[in-house]
C-alpha positions as CSV (number, residue, x, y, z in Angstrom):
1,M,-24.8,-51.2,22.1
2,E,-25.3,-49.9,18.6
3,K,-22.0,-48.6,17.1
4,I,-22.2,-45.2,15.6
5,N,-20.5,-44.7,12.3
6,Q,-18.4,-41.6,12.2
7,E,-17.0,-40.2,9.0
8,I,-13.4,-39.2,9.3
9,I,-12.7,-36.0,7.5
10,P,-9.1,-35.3,6.6
11,I,-7.6,-32.3,8.4
12,A,-6.5,-30.9,5.1
13,E,-10.1,-30.5,4.0
14,T,-11.3,-28.8,7.1
15,V,-8.6,-26.1,7.3
16,P,-8.8,-23.3,4.8
17,K,-5.8,-23.2,2.5
18,V,-3.5,-20.2,3.1
19,L,-2.5,-18.4,-0.1
20,T,1.2,-18.3,-0.9
21,G,2.7,-14.9,-1.9
22,R,2.7,-16.0,-5.5
23,E,-1.0,-17.1,-5.4
24,G,-2.1,-14.0,-3.5
25,L,-0.3,-11.7,-6.0
26,D,-1.8,-13.5,-8.9
27,L,-5.3,-13.1,-7.4
28,L,-4.7,-9.4,-6.8
29,K,-3.6,-8.9,-10.4
30,S,-6.7,-10.8,-11.6
31,S,-9.0,-8.6,-9.6
32,T,-7.5,-5.2,-10.7
33,S,-7.1,-6.3,-14.3
34,K,-10.9,-6.6,-14.6
35,V,-11.3,-2.9,-14.0
36,E,-10.3,-0.6,-16.9
37,G,-8.8,2.6,-16.0
38,I,-5.8,4.9,-16.2
39,R,-2.8,3.0,-17.6
40,L,0.3,4.2,-15.7
41,A,2.7,3.7,-18.7
42,D,0.5,6.0,-20.8
43,F,-0.1,8.5,-18.0
44,L,3.7,9.0,-17.6
45,Q,4.0,10.0,-21.3
46,T,1.5,12.8,-21.0
47,P,2.4,16.4,-20.2
48,E,0.2,16.1,-17.1
49,G,2.0,12.9,-16.0
50,K,5.5,14.3,-16.5
51,E,4.6,17.4,-14.5
52,A,3.1,15.2,-11.7
53,M,6.3,13.3,-11.2
54,K,8.2,16.5,-10.3
55,K,6.1,16.5,-7.1
56,K,5.0,12.9,-6.4
57,K,2.0,12.7,-4.1
58,I,1.4,9.0,-3.6
59,V,-1.4,7.6,-1.6
60,L,-0.9,4.5,0.5
61,A,-4.1,2.6,0.5
62,G,-5.7,-0.8,1.1
63,P,-8.2,-2.5,3.4
64,P,-7.8,-2.6,7.2
65,R,-5.1,-4.9,8.6
66,S,-3.2,-5.2,5.3
67,G,0.0,-3.8,6.8
68,K,-0.1,-0.2,5.6
69,S,1.6,1.3,8.7
70,C,4.4,-1.2,8.5
71,L,4.8,-0.7,4.8
72,R,4.9,3.1,5.3
73,Q,7.7,2.8,7.8
74,G,9.6,0.3,5.7
75,I,9.4,2.5,2.6
76,K,10.5,5.5,4.6
77,D,13.5,3.7,6.1
78,V,14.7,2.2,2.8
79,I,14.4,5.4,0.9
80,R,16.3,7.3,3.5
81,Q,19.1,4.6,3.2
82,I,19.3,4.4,-0.6
83,G,18.7,8.1,-1.2
84,G,21.8,9.1,0.8
85,G,19.9,12.0,2.3
86,A,19.2,13.6,-1.1
87,I,15.5,12.5,-1.1
88,Y,13.3,12.9,2.0
89,P,10.1,10.8,1.9
90,Y,7.5,13.0,3.6
91,M,4.7,11.0,5.2
92,L,1.3,12.7,5.7
93,T,-1.2,10.9,8.0
94,A,-4.6,11.5,6.4
95,C,-6.6,9.2,8.7
96,P,-7.8,10.1,12.2
97,D,-7.0,6.6,13.6
98,G,-4.3,7.9,15.9
99,E,-1.4,6.4,13.9
100,G,0.7,9.3,12.9
101,A,4.1,9.0,11.1
102,W,5.6,8.8,14.6
103,F,3.7,5.7,15.6
104,Q,5.7,2.8,14.1
105,E,9.0,4.0,15.5
106,S,7.4,4.7,18.9
107,M,5.9,1.2,18.8
108,N,9.4,-0.3,18.2
109,N,10.8,1.6,21.2
110,D,7.9,1.5,23.7
111,P,4.8,-0.4,22.6
112,T,2.8,0.5,25.7
113,L,3.4,4.2,25.3
114,A,2.7,4.1,21.6
115,A,-0.7,2.3,22.2
116,K,-1.6,4.8,24.9
117,L,-0.8,7.8,22.6
118,K,-2.7,6.2,19.7
119,A,-5.8,5.8,21.9
120,E,-5.6,9.5,22.9
121,Y,-5.2,10.8,19.4
122,K,-7.8,8.5,17.8
123,S,-10.9,10.3,16.5
124,K,-13.4,10.3,13.7
125,F,-13.6,12.1,10.4
126,T,-15.0,15.6,10.8
127,P,-15.5,18.3,8.1
128,E,-12.8,20.3,9.7
129,F,-10.3,17.4,9.6
130,V,-11.1,16.5,6.0
131,A,-10.8,20.2,4.9
132,R,-7.5,20.6,6.7
133,I,-5.9,17.4,5.3
134,S,-7.2,18.1,1.8
135,E,-5.6,21.5,1.8
136,S,-2.4,19.9,3.1
137,V,-2.3,17.4,0.2
138,D,-3.0,20.1,-2.3
139,K,-0.1,22.2,-1.0
140,L,2.5,19.4,-0.8
141,S,5.5,20.6,-2.7
142,L,8.3,18.2,-1.9
143,P,9.7,15.9,-4.6
144,L,8.2,12.8,-2.8
145,S,5.3,12.7,-0.4
146,F,3.1,9.8,0.7
147,I,-0.5,10.1,2.0
148,D,-1.7,7.4,4.3
149,I,-5.5,7.4,4.0
150,G,-6.4,4.4,6.1
151,G,-8.6,1.5,5.0
152,I,-11.9,2.7,3.5
153,T,-13.1,4.0,0.2
154,S,-15.2,6.9,1.6
155,P,-16.4,10.3,0.4
156,E,-14.0,11.8,2.9
157,N,-11.1,10.0,1.4
158,E,-12.2,11.1,-2.1
159,Q,-11.9,14.7,-1.0
160,I,-8.5,14.1,0.7
161,C,-7.1,12.3,-2.3
162,A,-8.3,14.8,-4.9
163,S,-4.8,16.4,-5.4
164,A,-2.8,13.1,-5.3
165,N,-1.2,11.8,-8.5
166,G,-0.4,8.2,-7.8
167,A,-1.4,5.3,-5.5
168,I,0.1,2.2,-3.9
169,L,-2.4,-0.5,-3.2
170,I,-1.7,-3.2,-0.6
171,C,-4.2,-6.0,0.1
172,G,-4.0,-9.2,2.3
173,E,-5.6,-12.6,1.8
174,T,-9.1,-11.9,2.9
175,A,-9.2,-8.8,0.7
176,V,-8.0,-10.4,-2.5
177,K,-10.4,-13.3,-2.0
178,N,-13.3,-10.8,-1.7
179,N,-12.3,-8.9,-4.8
180,A,-11.4,-5.8,-2.8
181,P,-8.6,-4.7,-5.2
182,A,-11.1,-4.1,-7.9
183,A,-13.1,-1.8,-5.7
184,W,-10.0,0.2,-4.7
185,K,-9.0,0.6,-8.4
186,E,-12.5,1.9,-9.2
187,F,-12.1,4.4,-6.3
188,F,-8.9,5.8,-7.8
189,N,-10.2,5.7,-11.3
190,K,-13.0,8.0,-10.2
191,L,-10.3,10.5,-9.1
192,N,-8.2,10.0,-12.2
193,I,-5.3,8.7,-10.0
194,P,-3.3,5.8,-11.5
195,L,-2.1,2.9,-9.5
196,V,1.7,2.9,-9.5
197,A,2.1,-0.3,-7.4
198,E,0.0,-3.3,-6.4
199,L,1.3,-5.3,-3.4
200,Y,0.1,-8.5,-1.8
201,S,0.6,-8.7,2.0
202,D,1.6,-12.2,2.7
203,Y,1.5,-12.3,6.5
204,Q,2.1,-16.0,6.8
205,G,4.9,-16.1,4.2
206,R,8.6,-16.4,4.7
207,Y,9.9,-14.7,1.6
208,D,9.0,-11.9,-0.9
209,V,8.0,-12.2,-4.5
210,V,9.2,-9.4,-6.8
211,D,7.3,-9.3,-10.1
212,G,8.8,-5.9,-11.0
213,I,7.3,-3.6,-13.6
214,G,4.6,-4.8,-16.0
215,E,3.9,-3.6,-19.5
216,D,1.4,-1.2,-18.0
217,G,4.1,0.4,-16.0
218,V,2.8,-0.8,-12.6
219,F,5.2,-2.3,-10.0
220,R,3.9,-5.6,-8.5
221,G,5.1,-7.8,-5.7
222,S,4.3,-9.6,-2.5
223,V,5.8,-8.7,0.8
224,H,5.9,-11.2,3.7
225,H,5.1,-10.9,7.4
226,L,4.6,-7.2,7.9
227,E,4.7,-7.1,11.6
228,R,5.1,-4.1,14.0
229,G,8.4,-3.9,15.6
230,E,10.4,-5.6,12.9
231,N,13.1,-4.0,10.8
232,L,11.7,-4.2,7.3
233,T,14.6,-2.7,5.4
234,G,15.7,-6.2,4.3
235,R,12.4,-7.0,2.5
236,E,13.2,-7.5,-1.2
237,T,9.8,-6.1,-2.4
238,I,10.1,-3.0,-0.2
239,Q,13.6,-2.4,-1.5
240,A,12.6,-2.8,-5.1
241,L,9.4,-0.7,-4.6
242,S,11.4,2.1,-3.0
243,E,13.9,2.2,-5.9
244,F,10.9,2.2,-8.4
245,I,9.2,5.1,-6.6
246,I,12.4,7.2,-6.5
247,H,12.9,6.7,-10.3
248,L,9.3,6.8,-11.2
249,G,8.8,9.1,-14.3
250,E,12.3,8.6,-15.6
251,E,12.7,7.5,-19.2
252,K,14.1,4.0,-18.4
253,P,12.6,1.9,-15.6
254,I,15.3,0.1,-13.5
255,I,13.3,-3.1,-12.7
256,Q,11.7,-5.2,-15.4
257,A,8.9,-7.7,-14.8
258,E,9.9,-11.4,-14.8
259,G,8.9,-13.4,-17.8
């Protein structure tokens, strides 16, 4: 019987390499750096920027499955802890995906009920929905508000974000490999909204990477394993990001970039 020669391929060559938090963050930074736009450090020195920071309206954005809902809850919990009740982080759900600000806490308490309610509330963008949310964003008057727009750069989200004055971008591995951060930066450039933070969602990771504030004024870091049901208040990047957001617009930033 003729023996068939079989080539043995090392397992390491057949399994795609998973990016570390450091690698993912570097790739994200490389993607956004290729797109020229509003420089946060310069924006904060303008009369418009200084006025905007009195009523921060910060968009939470990024591709689907990047961990936005978990990040939203983590930021809310941390700010409520470190703010001592003096600062209330208002969360506005601007996407008709059924995940209101109530969803994450409900998921932690009763996943079955939370999933059922999400399915009942889920709908599509309608002119009425977009008009209502756009007006809500425009009228936000609290010192700190976040707007969760979901995962697409659409005309509807352009209209919804028109009155915002800052954006946090979070992207996972697939997104950074596909250069999605650049597309999101272009989206916000079109609306004259500066990115205030760039985050890499390192789902497989075991620790955070905190870069801090760069020369451009943007906070950068990676946050590991954003998973529903977990207490995220101990994540170093979420803690540092929350402090940064609270003090955003003050004369002296509290966190400096490494190196």
